[in-house]
C-alpha positions as CSV (number, residue, x, y, z in Angstrom):
1,X,4.1,32.4,5.3
2,X,4.3,33.2,1.7
3,X,7.5,33.4,0.0
4,X,8.6,35.4,-3.1
5,X,11.9,35.0,-4.6
6,X,13.5,34.1,-8.0
7,X,14.2,30.7,-9.2
8,X,15.8,29.7,-12.6
9,X,14.8,33.0,-14.5
10,X,11.3,32.9,-13.0
11,X,9.6,34.7,-10.2
12,X,8.3,32.1,-7.4
13,X,5.7,32.5,-5.2
14,X,5.3,29.6,-2.7
15,X,1.8,29.3,-1.2
16,X,1.6,28.2,2.6
17,X,-0.9,25.4,3.5
18,X,-3.8,27.6,4.5
19,X,-4.9,30.4,2.5
20,X,-7.5,31.7,4.5
21,X,-9.1,35.3,4.3
22,X,-6.1,36.7,6.5
23,X,-3.7,35.8,3.6
24,X,-5.6,37.4,0.8
25,X,-3.8,40.7,1.3
26,X,-0.3,39.3,1.7
27,X,-0.8,37.0,-1.3
28,X,-1.9,40.0,-3.5
29,X,1.4,41.8,-2.3
30,X,3.5,38.7,-3.1
31,X,1.8,38.3,-6.7
32,X,2.3,41.9,-7.4
33,X,6.0,41.9,-6.0
34,X,6.7,38.8,-8.5
35,X,5.0,40.7,-11.5
36,X,7.2,43.6,-10.9
37,X,10.4,41.2,-11.4
38,X,9.4,41.3,-15.2
39,X,9.9,37.6,-15.5
40,X,7.2,34.7,-15.8
41,X,5.3,34.2,-12.4
42,X,5.5,30.6,-10.8
43,X,3.1,29.8,-8.2
44,X,4.0,26.8,-6.1
45,X,0.7,25.3,-4.7
46,X,1.8,22.0,-3.6
47,X,1.1,22.6,0.1
48,X,-2.3,24.2,0.0
49,X,-4.6,22.3,2.1
50,X,-7.4,24.9,2.2
51,X,-8.3,28.2,0.6
52,X,-10.8,31.0,1.1
53,X,-12.9,32.6,-1.7
54,X,-10.9,35.9,-1.4
55,X,-7.7,34.0,-2.0
56,X,-9.3,32.3,-5.1
57,X,-10.1,35.9,-6.1
58,X,-6.5,37.1,-5.7
59,X,-5.0,34.2,-7.7
60,X,-7.3,34.8,-10.6
61,X,-6.9,38.6,-10.4
62,X,-2.9,37.8,-10.2
63,X,-3.1,35.7,-13.3
64,X,-5.0,38.0,-15.3
65,X,-2.6,40.7,-14.4
66,X,0.5,38.6,-15.4
67,X,-1.2,37.8,-18.6
68,X,-2.1,41.3,-19.2
69,X,1.5,42.2,-18.9
70,X,2.4,39.7,-21.4
71,X,4.1,37.1,-19.3
72,X,3.2,33.5,-18.3
73,X,1.4,32.5,-15.1
74,X,2.5,29.1,-14.2
75,X,1.1,26.9,-11.3
76,X,3.4,24.2,-10.1
77,X,2.2,21.1,-8.4
78,X,-1.3,22.3,-7.6
79,X,-2.6,20.4,-4.6
80,X,-5.9,18.4,-4.6
81,X,-7.4,21.0,-2.3
82,X,-6.3,23.9,-4.6
83,X,-8.2,22.0,-7.8
84,X,-11.0,20.8,-5.8
85,X,-11.7,24.5,-4.6
86,X,-11.6,26.0,-8.0
87,X,-13.8,23.2,-9.3
88,X,-16.5,23.5,-6.7
89,X,-16.6,27.3,-7.4
90,X,-17.3,26.4,-11.3
91,X,-13.7,28.1,-11.8
92,X,-11.8,25.0,-13.0
93,X,-11.9,26.3,-16.7
94,X,-10.2,29.7,-15.3
95,X,-7.4,27.8,-13.7
96,X,-7.1,25.5,-17.1
97,X,-6.2,28.9,-18.8
98,X,-2.8,28.8,-16.7
99,X,0.1,26.7,-17.6
100,X,0.0,23.7,-15.1
101,X,3.5,22.1,-14.2
102,X,3.1,18.8,-12.1
């Protein structure tokens, strides 16, 4: 389950362990709900153990939408699986445009 709430003046989206294709639509909805709060968007990716290409696309689009709105897109504690998936697809440079908090 994806959690979307506020924490310390930031909109927070907590990702589940498995980000498979079925989670892509709820992930998009959560990121858009976070964006609508008008705050920086924080994505807690510490529990991600696997993710689909569709979810990678949603994260990239969400990060772009947040940046286009003039707010910060922050990934907190990205798991090794998340980093490896972006790297395997040649998308690590895209991820490095985001603020990363460990």
